PAMARTOR-400261 format. One record per residue (C-alpha): residue in three letters; x, y, z. Coordinates in steps of 0.5 Angstrom, whole numbers, plus 500, padded with zeros to 3 digits. Layout:
<atoms>
ATOM   resn     X     Y     Z
ATOM    Ala     X     Y     Z
...
</atoms>
This chain:
<atoms>
ATOM   resn     X     Y     Z
ATOM    Met   514   509   455
ATOM    Ser   516   503   451
ATOM    Ala   508   503   448
ATOM    Trp   510   509   445
ATOM    Asn   516   506   441
ATOM    Gly   516   508   434
ATOM    Ile   511   514   435
ATOM    Pro   515   520   435
ATOM    Lys   515   524   442
ATOM    Glu   512   530   439
ATOM    Gln   506   526   436
ATOM    Trp   504   523   443
ATOM    Gly   497   525   445
ATOM    Glu   490   523   444
ATOM    His   490   524   437
ATOM    Ala   495   518   436
ATOM    Tyr   491   513   440
ATOM    Pro   489   509   434
ATOM    Gln   496   509   431
ATOM    Leu   499   507   438
ATOM    Val   493   501   438
ATOM    Ala   495   499   431
ATOM    Asn   503   499   433
ATOM    Leu   502   494   439
ATOM    Thr   497   490   435
ATOM    Ala   502   489   430
ATOM    Tyr   509   489   434
ATOM    Pro   507   487   441
ATOM    Asp   514   485   443
ATOM    Arg   516   493   442
ATOM    Ser   512   494   449
ATOM    Val   516   491   455
ATOM    Glu   509   491   459
ATOM    Met   506   486   454
ATOM    Ser   512   482   452
ATOM    Ile   513   481   460
ATOM    Tyr   506   479   461
ATOM    Arg   507   474   455
ATOM    Gly   513   471   457
ATOM    Ala   511   470   465
ATOM    Gln   505   465   462
ATOM    Asn   511   461   459
ATOM    Leu   516   461   465
ATOM    Pro   517   454   467
ATOM    Thr   516   455   474
ATOM    Tyr   510   460   474
ATOM    Lys   507   457   467
ATOM    Lys   499   457   468
ATOM    Asp   493   458   464
ATOM    Tyr   491   465   467
ATOM    Ile   495   470   470
ATOM    Glu   492   477   472
ATOM    His   496   483   469
ATOM    His   495   490   473
ATOM    Leu   498   496   470
ATOM    Leu   499   502   475
ATOM    Val   502   509   472
ATOM    Pro   504   515   474
ATOM    Asp   500   521   473
ATOM    Ser   501   523   466
ATOM    His   496   523   460
ATOM    Glu   501   519   456
ATOM    Ala   502   514   461
ATOM    Val   494   513   461
ATOM    Leu   493   512   454
ATOM    Ala   499   507   453
ATOM    Ala   496   503   459
ATOM    Lys   489   504   456
ATOM    Ala   492   501   449
ATOM    Ile   496   496   453
ATOM    Gln   489   494   456
ATOM    Gln   485   494   449
ATOM    Val   490   490   445
ATOM    Thr   492   485   451
ATOM    Glu   484   483   451
ATOM    Glu   483   483   444
ATOM    Gln   488   478   443
ATOM    Gly   485   474   449
ATOM    Gly   489   476   455
ATOM    Glu   487   479   462
ATOM    Cys   489   486   463
ATOM    Ile   486   490   469
ATOM    Phe   487   498   469
ATOM    Asn   482   503   472
ATOM    Glu   484   510   471
ATOM    Lys   481   512   478
ATOM    Gln   485   507   482
ATOM    Asp   491   506   478
ATOM    Arg   493   512   476
ATOM    Ile   498   514   482
ATOM    Gln   497   522   483
ATOM    Gly   504   525   485
ATOM    Leu   508   519   482
ATOM    Asp   513   523   478
ATOM    Pro   520   523   481
ATOM    Tyr   522   530   477
ATOM    His   517   533   482
ATOM    Ser   521   531   489
ATOM    Val   516   534   494
ATOM    Ala   510   531   490
ATOM    Phe   513   524   490
ATOM    Leu   515   524   497
ATOM    Arg   508   527   500
ATOM    Lys   503   523   495
ATOM    Gly   506   519   490
ATOM    Leu   511   514   493
ATOM    Pro   506   512   499
ATOM    Ser   500   512   494
ATOM    Phe   504   507   490
ATOM    Leu   506   503   496
ATOM    Glu   499   503   498
ATOM    Arg   496   501   491
ATOM    Ile   500   495   491
ATOM    His   498   493   498
ATOM    Lys   490   494   496
ATOM    Ile   491   489   490
ATOM    Val   496   484   493
ATOM    Asp   493   484   500
ATOM    Glu   485   485   499
ATOM    Glu   483   485   492
ATOM    Phe   487   479   489
ATOM    Pro   490   475   495
ATOM    Asn   496   471   492
ATOM    Asp   500   465   495
ATOM    Pro   507   467   494
ATOM    Asn   508   459   492
ATOM    Asp   504   460   486
ATOM    Pro   503   467   484
ATOM    Thr   497   469   479
ATOM    Val   497   477   479
ATOM    Leu   503   480   475
ATOM    Ile   503   488   477
ATOM    Asn   507   492   472
ATOM    Val   509   500   473
ATOM    Thr   509   502   466
ATOM    Ser   512   509   464
ATOM    Gly   519   507   464
ATOM    Tyr   521   511   470
ATOM    Lys   528   508   472
ATOM    Ala   527   511   479
ATOM    Ile   521   507   481
ATOM    Thr   524   500   479
ATOM    Pro   528   500   487
ATOM    Tyr   521   500   490
ATOM    Thr   517   495   486
ATOM    Ser   523   491   487
ATOM    Ala   523   492   494
ATOM    Met   515   491   494
ATOM    Ala   517   484   491
ATOM    Phe   521   482   496
ATOM    Ile   517   484   502
ATOM    Tyr   511   480   499
ATOM    Arg   516   475   497
ATOM    Leu   514   474   490
ATOM    Pro   518   473   484
ATOM    Leu   521   480   480
ATOM    Ile   520   479   473
ATOM    Tyr   524   484   469
ATOM    Lys   526   485   461
ATOM    Tyr   532   488   460
ATOM    Glu   532   494   455
ATOM    Gln   531   491   448
ATOM    Ser   533   483   450
ATOM    Ser   528   478   448
ATOM    Ser   529   474   455
ATOM    Ile   525   475   461
ATOM    Leu   529   475   467
ATOM    Val   527   472   474
ATOM    Met   529   474   481
ATOM    His   526   469   486
ATOM    Pro   525   472   493
ATOM    Leu   530   472   498
ATOM    Pro   529   469   505
ATOM    Phe   530   475   509
ATOM    Glu   526   479   514
ATOM    Leu   526   486   515
ATOM    Asp   528   489   522
ATOM    Thr   523   494   523
ATOM    Arg   524   495   530
ATOM    Val   526   503   529
ATOM    Val   519   504   526
ATOM    Glu   516   501   532
ATOM    Ala   520   505   537
ATOM    Asn   519   511   533
ATOM    Tyr   512   510   530
ATOM    Glu   508   516   531
ATOM    Val   514   520   528
ATOM    Phe   514   515   522
ATOM    Ala   506   516   521
ATOM    His   506   523   522
ATOM    Leu   511   524   516
ATOM    Arg   508   519   512
ATOM    Tyr   505   524   508
ATOM    Gly   510   530   510
ATOM    Ala   510   536   514
ATOM    Asn   513   543   515
ATOM    Val   521   542   517
ATOM    Gly   520   548   522
ATOM    Glu   515   543   526
ATOM    Trp   520   538   527
ATOM    Lys   527   540   526
ATOM    Asp   529   541   533
ATOM    Arg   526   534   536
ATOM    Ala   531   529   537
ATOM    Glu   527   523   534
ATOM    Tyr   527   527   528
ATOM    Gln   534   528   528
ATOM    Ser   536   521   529
ATOM    Leu   532   519   523
ATOM    Leu   534   524   519
ATOM    Arg   541   521   520
ATOM    Leu   539   514   519
ATOM    Gly   537   516   512
ATOM    Tyr   530   515   513
ATOM    Ile   527   522   512
ATOM    Asp   528   527   506
ATOM    Ala   527   535   507
ATOM    Val   526   539   501
ATOM    Asp   525   546   501
ATOM    Asp   521   547   507
ATOM    Val   517   540   507
ATOM    Cys   520   534   510
ATOM    Ala   517   527   509
ATOM    Leu   519   519   509
ATOM    Asn   524   518   503
ATOM    Gly   523   511   499
ATOM    Thr   527   507   505
ATOM    Gly   523   510   510
ATOM    Ser   517   509   506
ATOM    Leu   518   502   505
ATOM    Leu   520   500   512
ATOM    Leu   513   503   515
ATOM    Phe   510   499   510
ATOM    Ala   514   493   512
ATOM    Phe   512   494   519
ATOM    Glu   505   495   517
ATOM    His   504   489   513
ATOM    Asp   503   485   519
ATOM    Ala   501   490   525
ATOM    Ala   497   495   526
ATOM    Val   498   500   532
ATOM    Val   493   502   537
ATOM    Asp   492   506   543
ATOM    Met   487   502   547
ATOM    Thr   484   503   554
ATOM    Lys   485   497   559
ATOM    Glu   478   495   558
ATOM    Val   478   495   551
ATOM    Lys   485   491   551
ATOM    Glu   482   485   555
ATOM    Ala   475   485   550
ATOM    Val   480   485   544
ATOM    Ile   485   479   547
ATOM    Asn   478   475   548
ATOM    Ser   475   476   542
ATOM    Ala   478   474   535
ATOM    Glu   472   478   531
ATOM    Leu   474   484   535
ATOM    Arg   482   483   534
ATOM    Asp   480   482   526
ATOM    Arg   476   488   526
ATOM    Ile   481   493   530
ATOM    Phe   487   491   526
ATOM    Lys   483   493   519
ATOM    Phe   480   499   523
ATOM    Ala   487   501   524
ATOM    Arg   490   499   518
ATOM    Asp   486   502   513
ATOM    Pro   484   509   513
ATOM    Gln   479   509   508
ATOM    Leu   475   503   511
ATOM    Arg   475   507   518
ATOM    Glu   473   513   515
ATOM    Ser   467   510   510
ATOM    Lys   465   506   516
ATOM    Thr   465   511   522
ATOM    Glu   459   515   524
ATOM    Leu   458   521   529
ATOM    Lys   453   518   534
ATOM    Asn   451   522   541
ATOM    Gly   458   525   541
ATOM    His   462   519   540
ATOM    Phe   465   517   533
ATOM    Val   463   509   532
ATOM    Phe   466   504   527
ATOM    Asp   461   500   524
ATOM    Asp   463   496   518
ATOM    Gly   457   492   517
ATOM    Asp   451   487   519
ATOM    Asn   454   485   525
ATOM    Pro   454   486   533
ATOM    Tyr   461   489   533
ATOM    Arg   462   496   534
ATOM    Leu   469   501   536
ATOM    Phe   468   507   540
ATOM    Tyr   474   512   538
ATOM    Glu   478   518   538
ATOM    Lys   481   520   532
ATOM    Gly   489   522   532
ATOM    Ile   495   520   528
ATOM    Val   495   513   532
ATOM    Gln   487   512   533
ATOM    Arg   485   511   541
ATOM    Val   479   506   542
ATOM    Tyr   476   507   549
ATOM    Ala   470   502   548
ATOM    Ala   469   495   544
ATOM    Tyr   463   491   544
ATOM    Ala   461   484   541
ATOM    Asn   454   485   544
ATOM    His   449   490   541
ATOM    Asp   445   491   548
ATOM    Glu   452   493   551
ATOM    Tyr   453   498   545
ATOM    Glu   447   501   546
ATOM    Arg   448   503   553
ATOM    Gln   455   506   551
ATOM    Leu   452   510   546
ATOM    Arg   447   513   551
ATOM    Arg   453   515   556
ATOM    Pro   456   522   555
ATOM    Lys   463   521   552
ATOM    Ala   469   522   558
ATOM    His   474   528   557
ATOM    Arg   480   523   558
ATOM    Tyr   481   516   558
ATOM    Ala   488   512   560
ATOM    Tyr   491   509   554
ATOM    Glu   496   503   553
ATOM    Arg   499   503   546
ATOM    Val   500   496   543
ATOM    Lys   500   493   537
ATOM    Val   495   488   533
ATOM    Val   499   483   529
ATOM    Arg   497   478   524
ATOM    Thr   499   471   525
ATOM    Gly   498   465   521
ATOM    Asp   491   464   523
ATOM    Gly   488   471   526
ATOM    Tyr   491   476   530
ATOM    Asp   495   477   537
ATOM    Val   495   483   541
ATOM    Glu   503   485   543
ATOM    Glu   507   490   547
ATOM    Leu   510   495   543
ATOM    Trp   517   495   542
ATOM    Ser   521   501   545
ATOM    Pro   529   502   545
ATOM    Ser   529   500   553
ATOM    Val   526   493   551
ATOM    Arg   531   488   549
ATOM    Ser   530   483   544
</atoms>
């Protein structure tokens, strides 16, 4: 934890916070986080007057104190530093506790970066203005931050140990092949946060993904490892998998607004839960003051059996009792440059 440089480890704690702030004020370059922020502002390719510096930290008290001190000193010196402990302290992000890291830390870490870069502060890859810094010094996290930079096609800015130089790795022109996720989506989605090994070890698709190196088993828990999590993230970055009835598929294909809503509904579980109400036996997704409503059955893949852009039709559906069974087709809703498309889900029997 570079912010603590100069303070003996046995003295790390709340009582040392004033000394930590004083050290960072006097010697800002002792902090890798602060020196990267200062250096990034002066890089010829990315030189700009304004950069928002986000700090993400693992679940440790010392890391939180370091982030708060960096935030305080950066702001006192006229910079912009964002650290919200509730959102940016990543529970389970500790590679020394492998089960928590697999089941909670890594997926939460990837999702937090998605929230920042995709939703809160959308970035133009050709003119990035948001700097995300994972502070704590865990080398095990570095490959995942590097991979996320490549997936988003954003520059990776790095300071090597005590060197004063700022190194930049520019985005590589590559595309990840995520068809293995598409062909085994339900397995990937189930194991996103882990499951019991005994429930999965005899399944052929599980064994296949285990051999490919996308799943780790620790004690009696199996979960996507770093590679598997990154592949799932890369696939879901631009696609959402949904089960739809024939009628819903037709409605969604014919409505840009419904495509937009069904993508966000399927892609964001927090939004889905916060905007869902149980009405007359139906789970109804209603995201605000508009006529669009989705009726669905909950599952590892959400199953949408009615979708309306007309309030009167929605009211009529609401009065109907929910059927016991619906016929669904699994599709993916894909983000394009100017909206969303509905496409067939790739499977091993479909050749590219």
